[in-house]
Each structure stands twice: as C-alpha cells, then as structure tokens.
N, C-alpha and C positions, 0 to 999 in steps of 0.2 A: 409596457407598464411604465407608467413616470415613478422613478425611484428618488427624484429628485427633491422634493418636500416633504417625504415623509419617513417619519422615525419607525425603524425595522431593528431596533437593540434587539428585545425579547427572541422575534423568528431568527434572528445573527445567533444569539448564545445559544438557542436549540438547536441549530445544523452544527454549530462547535462541540455540541454533547457528542451528535450523532457521529463526528468524525471521530472523537475519543473512540467510540463504542467499536467502529471501523477498526480502527489498531487496535485494540486490544485483543478483541475475538480472531482477528485475521493474525497476529504477532505471538500467539497460544500456539501455533503451529511448530515456529521456529525453535524453541525446546524442545518440543513436541517429536522433532525430530529425532535429536539424542534421545529421548525416552522411549521410541519406540526402536531405535536403533540395539539399546540395551536390552526393553523386555521383549520383544520379537527376534533379536537374530538380524536385523535388518542390514542389507547392504546401505552406502549413499545414497543409491539414486532408488531403494524400495522406500528408505527414511523422509523423503521429500514429498514419498505421495499424499499423505494428510494435508501439504502445502498446494501440492498438486490440483486436490480435490477439492478446498477450496477456492482455488482460483478458477480451475475450469467451468464452474459452477458460473462462472460470469460469461461464459461463451454457451450456454444453455438460457442461461436468465436475462441476458441484458436488453433483448431486443424486445421480449411480454415484459420488464420491468420499464421499459421508457414507453408501451403500451398502454400501462397500468397507470401512468403518470399522465401519460394524455387523456383518460377514460376517468380516473377517480381522484387524479390532482395529485399534489404533496403529500400533504397531510395525514389521507388513510392510505397510500403508499408505504409513508414513513412508520405509521401505528402497524400496518400487515408486515413489514420486515422484520420489525421488534419483536411480534410472537413466533414470527421463522426463526430469527436467531436464540429467541431461548430455548425453543426445540432443539435445535443443530448443538447448541452448548447442553444442553439435556442430554440429548444422547451422548457426546463425547463420554460425559459423567460417567454414563450407561457402562459405555466400553471400559470403563476402568473395574467397574465392578464386574464385569463378566470376564476380563482380560481377553478382548478379542479384539483383534489389528481390524478386520471386516467393522466392526459396530464402528470404531474411531475412526475409521475412514468415512463412513455412512454420514456420522456425527458431523464432519468436516464439511464434506458433500452440502451439506442443509445446511450448513452456517455460511457457506459460499453463495445461498439462493440470497440471504438476507444482507451479506454485505454488498451485493448486486444493487439492490434494490436501494438499500440506503445509499449509495457513491449515486445512483442513478437522481437520487431526490438535492441531494446537498450542494453536487455540484453546479448545475444549472442555476438553483436557488440561489446561492452566494452570487455566482458570478451575474444574475440578474439582478440580484439588491444593490450592484455596485452603480454608484453616480454615473462613473465612466469606466474605459477598457482598465485602467489601469487601477482604478479604484474596485472592478472585481476582481484583476490579478489579487489587491492588496488583502482585500477579503477570505482569496483561497489560502494566500499563504498564510493569512492567520489560523484560517480553520486548519491546515496543514499543522500549525504549529502544537494545535491541540492533538491533533493524531498522533505528531510524532513522542508526547507526554504518553500515552497509552504502550504505543510501540517501543517507549527507553522502559517501561514498569515491569513487564512483562518481561521477559527473558532474565531479567535482574531476579523479580519474585520467585519464578518457576525452578532457576537455576539455587536459591535458597534453598527453594522446599523440595530438593531431589537431594543435597546436603552429599557428603563423601563417599558415602556406600552404595557402591554401583550395584548392589543387587536390590536396593531400595527406589532404582530409579524407576518407578513406574508410574504409568498414568494416575491410577490411585494417589500416589503423592503429590498431583496437582491440584486435587479438590478445592482446596481455599481457592484457589487462581480459579476457578470453573464456578464456585459458589460467589465468587463476589462478581464474577460478568453477568451472570445469572438477577442477581442483586441489582444491577445497573439497568439491565432490560425491563425489569419491573417498576424501577423508580421512572425510567424515561418512558414508557407506554403511559405513566398514568398522568405525566407533565406535560406530556405534547397534547394529550387528552382535550385539554384544558386550554391549549395555546392558540391561538388565532395565527394562522399559515398564510402569507401572499401566496400566489397563482402567477408566476411571471411566465411570459410564454404559453400562455395557454387559455384560448378563449371558453368563456361560460356561452357562447351564443351558440344556437344549434344554425346548423348549417348543411345546406343539401353537401351530399357526397359527390366531389367532384373529383374525378382522378385528374393529380397532380403531375404535370409534364416532366417535373422534375423533382430531386429528395437530395436530401445531405450529400449521396452517395455522389452526385452529380459534382460536387466540389472539390478538386485535386487536395486543394491543401488539407481539407478535414481527412480525405482517404489518407493520403500520408501521414497525416496526427494520428489516424489510428493505429497505424502500423508503427511508429513513434511510442506510443503509449503502451503497445503490446511493450516494447522490447524495452522501455524505461521501469514498467512494473517488473519485468524479469531483473532486469540490473538491480533496482533497489533492493529486493529480495533475496535474491544470490549471493550477493555479496557476503551479508552478514548471515544466513543459513549455512553456508560452504565452509565461512569463516569458522562455525560454531562447531561444526563435524570436524574440522581441522585442529580445530585446537583441544577439542574433548577424543578427537581418535589414538589409539595408542600405536607406537611407533612401527607398529608390523605393520600397519595401515595406514603408516606415512604419515601420520598426524603427530601431535606436540605430549600427547595424554594429559591433558591440564585437568583439574579437577572442575565439573560443570558450574560450580558455582563462580569459579574463576572464570571459568569461559564466557559467561554472564552478561561478567561486570563489563568484560570486553568488548561481544556484541551491544548490551545496552548502551554502552557508549556511542557506536554508531548512531542507533537511534537518538541518544541524547545531543548527538551533533546536530542530524537531523532537525531536531527541536531549533537547537540556536540557529541553523539556518533560515530555517521558516520565519521564526521572527524577524531577523535581519531583514528578509526577503518583504515582509511585510510594511516596515518601516522604510525600507527603501521603496515599497510598487507602487509608491505614483510618481516617484522620481527616473525611474528606469521603466523602459520596456520590456514585456515579455519575451520580445527577440534578444535585447541587450544580456538579458539576466539569461536567459537559457544558453547563449554564444557563451558569456562567459562564465558560466559553470560544467560544460559541456568539455570546454579547453582545460579547464584545471582536472575534471577528473579524468581525463585520458590521461593526465601526465600523472595522477597518482596512481592509477590502475599498473601504467606501465612500469614504475617505481616498485609497486607490491609484487609485479611479479616477476622482476628481475631484480631486484636485490638481494645480496647473499641471505640465505637463512640461519648463518652462522653468526651473524650480526644481530647480538640481542639490547633492545631497549626496555627502559623503565616507560612505560606509557602510562599518561594519567589515565583512570577509569570511573566511570559513574556505580557506587555500592548500594547493595539494598538497603543499606541503613540513611541513604539519601546523601552521602557526603562522599570525597572524592580519596582518593588511592592510587597506588602504581602498584602495575601489573608487570614483568617481565614477558615478553612477546619479541619474535623475530620483525624487524624494522620493516617487512613486507607487512605484515599483517597491521602494524600501526598505519603505514599510508592507505591499506585498502579500508580501514575505520574513517579515513580522513576523507573518503567521498561521500561518507555520509554528509559533508558540508555541502557539497556539489548536489546530490539527488534530491535533498530540500527543498528547492522550486523547481523542480521539474516538473512534478507534475501541473500545478497550479499555471505555470507558463505554456505548456503543450494543451492544455486543455484551451487555457483563453485565446491561444494563436489558430487552433483548429475549430473552436465553434464560431470564432470572429468571424460577423457578416452574414452568416445563416438566416438571422430573422425568424421565419414561421417556424422553421428545419429544427430547429432547436430543442426541442423536449425528445423528436423521433431522435435524433444527433446523439443526445445523450446515451440511448441505450444500446444505440450501436455502438458508440464510443466504448460502455463498459464492457462488451463482449469480448473487446482485446485485451481486458485486465487480465483475462484468462493465461495471458504472458505470464504473469507472475507462478502461475504453477508450472506454465511448460517449461521455458527455461532453465530456471533453476534445476528440473529433474533434468533435462537435457546435461547439464552445467556437473549433476551428480554421477552422471555416468559418464563425464568425460573425466571426471573425478576418479572413477575407479579403473577405469581405463590408462589416464597418462599421470596421475597426481594432482594434487588440490592447486596446488599455484599454476599449472598449466593450464586447469578450467577456466581460468578469469583470460582466457586470452577469449572464450565468448562474450563475457562482460566489456572489452577493450572494443568488438567489432561491435557491439551494443551503442557505446556511447558515442562511437564514430557516427554513426545514422544520425543519431539525438544532435548531434555538431553540423548536420547537413541539415536536418528540416527546418536545425535556427537560421542557419546562412540563406537557405534558399526555399525549402520544399512549405513553407508556412506561408508562401504570397499566395494571396486567393487572386488566381486567373480568369476568374467565373463572375467577374462583378457584374454579368450581362442577363444573370437569371435574378428573377424578382423573388425577392423575401420579405415582401410585406404582404 
C-alpha cells in the first residue's frame, strides 16, 4: 500500500488510543500482584500468576489473531478485541465481589486475548503507515509513548486506592480503576466503529489458494526477533513487577516494607521514564536506524542492571518519583532500585526497534508474521514468574540476573541477529 501521499492522521490517532488501552489493562496486573499477595497470602511466584495469565494468552491467541487480521481486517479485529477486553475486565471486577483468586486469573486470561488482538492490529498498521522504515519506527515509538502514559497511571492510581491499611488491600479497592478501563473500552468501541481504517499488507482480491513454499518462519532474522521480543517483554514487565514486590514485602521476606502508595510512585516512575524515552525515540526516530537505537539502549540497560544488582542495599538515595497528584516528589530507596528504575529509559524504545527489525523485508508475510510475533509476548508472563520464583529462592536482587541475561541477548540481536540473510525469498 502506498502511504506516501495520503493523510492517515485519524487512523494513526486511533491506533495510539489502542496503545493506551493495551498498557492500562496490562499494567493493572502490576499492582494487582501486591493486592493478591495480601488478600490471598500468595507467594512472590503466585502473585505473578495474573500477569502470567494475561501474557500466556498471547501464546494461545497470537496465531488466531493473525488469521483474524488476514480474514476480517484491522478494524473488525480491533472491535472484537474491545468487546473481549471489556469482558475480561468485567470478570476481574467480579473476582473482587466474590473474593476469588481463580476468577481473578480467568479475568486476566481473557483480557490477555484482547491485548493480543490489539497488538496484532496496531503494530503492523502503524509500521505500514510509515512512509519509510525510519518513519514506521517513529510512529511505533510515538504509539509506545501513549502506551507508557497508561502504564504510568495504573500503579500510581491503584497504589493510591489501596491506601495505608493492609487489611484494605483487596481487589474490590481497585474498582475505580476497573470502571475507568471498562468506560474507555465502551468509548473506544463507539469511536472506532465510525472511523475508516486502512488495510496495509492485506489484499482484498480473491486468489486461488496456493501453498506457499516459504513463510515468515523461513526468515532467520524474524525467528531471532521472536526470541528477542519474548525476552524483551519479560524484561520490561519483570523489572517493575519484582521491584514492587521488593519494595512492599516485609523485612522477613527480604523486602523493604514500604507502603504500596509509595512503592506505586517508584514503579510509576519506571513507566514515566519509558514515556520520556519513547517520546525522545519518536523525535529521533527518523535520524537513527532501529539497529543503532537498539544497540545503544541495550548497552546502557546492561550497565544499569549490573549497578542495580551489585550496588550495596545500605546506600540510600532520595529518588525523584512521579506522584498520584501528577506532581513530583522524592522517595528514599536503595541506590540499586534507582538504577533498575532507570532501565525504563532503555526498555522504552526496544519494542518498536525489535518489531521493525524483525519484520523488515517480509512483505506479503507481514500480517501472518504479526500473529506469530505476538505469541512470543507470552514472555511477559513467563519470565516474571520465573523471576518471582528466583526471588523466593535466592532473594529479590539476585532474581535480576535473569534480566541481565535477557538484555545481553537483545544486544546480540541488535548487533548481529537482526540481519536478513534470506533476501532470496520472494516477498511480493
């Protein structure tokens, strides 16, 4: 599809709105981990099961969502996703009314189906509406900025709603956030229903079914990119989720015992830094290639994680934080926590860069590749759960060695793994 001389401002804005919804609903699982740990006496590992459920849904729904995209197009897939997302958040609300951990997990799992469909729609669409490879990356970075706004708001909002009384840290206390999410879904459905959405990479012509000799999996750089996105999402989610547990757990569990509202401002600052990083990445997206951008931030992330792990816990600093009243203040935390939060500046642009590099040169395989790509987002549930298990066994800070290994792989992908060595395959 030729996007060079067309104005797609409204569809792009709509995709940005969907990016916000993805972050808001997914981000609910971060403070929910603290809630279920208190309400149901869950371990660090079990507290991550809601997060695990929402991300493992990608493994089940990624390929079907890609097939939906090819069959019914971007708009109908997005509308279906909104309806499913409303249902998932509604079940999460119900879990608070019946005080059921199982119903909570079910709600997260169904929400994950919706988030998969959203991602299958917004990423290839924004990338496809770019006039060039760098412009496509720029649109993804700006979309990611909107995503970060939603992710910044959630832990701060829910932390505020929980308050200081531990006995009141229940799912029901998060109802205002759940109502807000459901309201956004309703509004988005109505608006999207009347918006014309283009269909890049999807042909409306009826063709005879011909068995393709190749697929997206025939491209080495795409397969390695799938691994990179699996690791990236696990790293992105694991850093703040485990930090939240570390900050709020009592000293007997190896934590700091901070109030959830204070911890929420620290974790919210991680997502706020991702917002700043994505805005910067969007502004610089046409000046730097995805390879250069990913190489730079992966190198910096490795340094921050190393400092986060090995700096002494006894060294306390006053860290600037983003507060619930949309202002800034200071919270005293170990210096290692501050360095881990700073990784948000680095993870901010990784998604768009990896997606751009992994799907570069796929042509007609792009729509199917998007579905395959999204199956690997399940890493956002699997790796934090593994990290939570490591935290139970070896302590919170030692669990970040898993993050360090993940960032090392992302750096490898930026330097060498992204190269398309299968240019002989026809993609037109």
